N, C-alpha and C positions, 0 to 999 in steps of 0.2 A: 304302434308307430310303424309307418311304412318303410322307414329306412332299415329297420332291424327285422323285417318280416322274412321268415325262412324261405318262403316261396319265391320272392322277387330278389333275394340276395344274390343268387347265382347269376341272373341276367345283368344285374348292376355291376357285379365284379367282371363279367365277360366284357361288357362295353367299356369299362375302365381300362382293362388290359388292351383292348383293341385300339382305343384312342391314344393312350400313352405309348403303345408299341409303334403305331404308325407315326406319331410325332417324333419319337426317337430315331426311327429309320430315316425320315426325311431330313432331320438335322445331321445325322452322321453321313449320309450319302450325298447331300447337296450343299448345305450351308457351311458346315465345318471345314471341308476342304477349301472352299473359297476364302474363308477367313484365314486359314493357315497359310495359303499362298500369299495373301496380302501382307500378313505379318512377316513372312520370309523376305519378300521383296523390300519391305520397309527396313528390315534389319540390314540387308545388303547395302541399300542406299545410305543408311546412316553410317555404316562402317567406312564406306568410301568417302563420304563427306568429312568424317572425323579425321581421317588420316591427312587429308588435304588442308583442312582449315584448323587443325589442332594447333599448329605453330602460330598462326595469326591470332587465334583466340587467346592463347596463353600470353602473347605479347601485349594484346589489348588489356587483358586482365592485370598484368603486372604494371602497365602504365596507369591504369585507373586506380589501382591500389596506391601507387606512388603519389599520384596527384591528390587523392583523398587524404593521405597521411600528411602531405605538405599543407593542405588547406586546414586540417585539424590542428596542426602545430601552430600555424599562424593565428588561428582563432584563439587558441589557448594562451599564447603569449600576449595577444592583444587584451584579452579579458584579465590576465594577470596584471598587466600594466594599468588598466583602468581601476582595478581594485586597489592597487598600491597608491594610485593618485587619490582615490577617494579616502583612504585611511589617512594619508598625509594631509589632505585638506581638512578632514575632521579634527585631526590633532592640532592643526593651526587654529582652527576656530575655537577649540576648547581652550588652548593656551591664551588666545586673545580675549575670550569671554571671562576667564578666571582672573586674568591680570587686570582687566578693566573694572571688575566688580569690587566695590569697597568691602573691607572686612566687616563693617557694621552689618551688612546684609547677611553674612554668614552667622554672625552672633545672634541676629534676630531669628534666623531659621533654627539655630540650635536651641534658643530659648523656647520657641514654639514647640519643638519636639519634646523638650523637657516637660512642658505643660501638658502635652498629650500623654506622656508616660505617667505623670502624676494622676491625671484623670482616670487613666486605665487602672492604675493601682488602687485608686479609691473605689472604682466600680467593682474590682475583685474583692476588696474588703467588704463592700456592701453585699455582694453576693454571698460571701462567707457567712455574713450575719443572717441571710435569708434562709439558710438551711440549718438543720440541727447539728450540733457538734458531733453527735454520734455518727450521723451520716457522713460527715466530712472525714472522720477518721477511719471508718470501717470500709467505705466504698471508694475512697480516693486513693489512687496509686501513690505509694510512698516515694518512689523515685520517679522523677519526671521533670520535664522542662516547665518553665512558666507558661509557655504556650499551651501545653497539655492541661495545666491547671485551669487556665482561663477558659479553655473550651469546655472543660468539665463543669465549671461553675455556670457557664452560659447554658449548658444543657439542663442542669438542675433547675435554674431559674425558669427556663421555658416550660419545663414539666410542671413546676409549682404554679405558674401562671395559667397553664392550660387546665389544671385541676380546679382552679377557682372559677 
């Protein structure tokens, strides 16, 4: 490989030192003093402007903060009033709809719910018959809600149907 050749290594290193040395000297002697002067002038100008405009800026900031706080407070109170009115209107609607509804419709809804629960109970009993009694007693959790039992029997039924 020519990069690692012992004969040309010294010349490559010499040119590298010459190039970066000249680059460093040009930066230090010409460009960095100009940049430093510009930064110094800028800092002096900023310090002078800050002392003169600091009072007016702080007053403007305080006024802006006060105005934004006032606007936020007004918006929050308005939204609070709108929410309270919505809740009051929904309560009025609920009272009006329940007062105008005859009790017979509530009884019919209650009876349909009872029919649904009876059908659900019958399906659970049917599912219990679909599995062997030993599986029901060994793998079924002893303490659990009826919802857990129904889910368990549904899972067992799906497994049995998929096997067939």
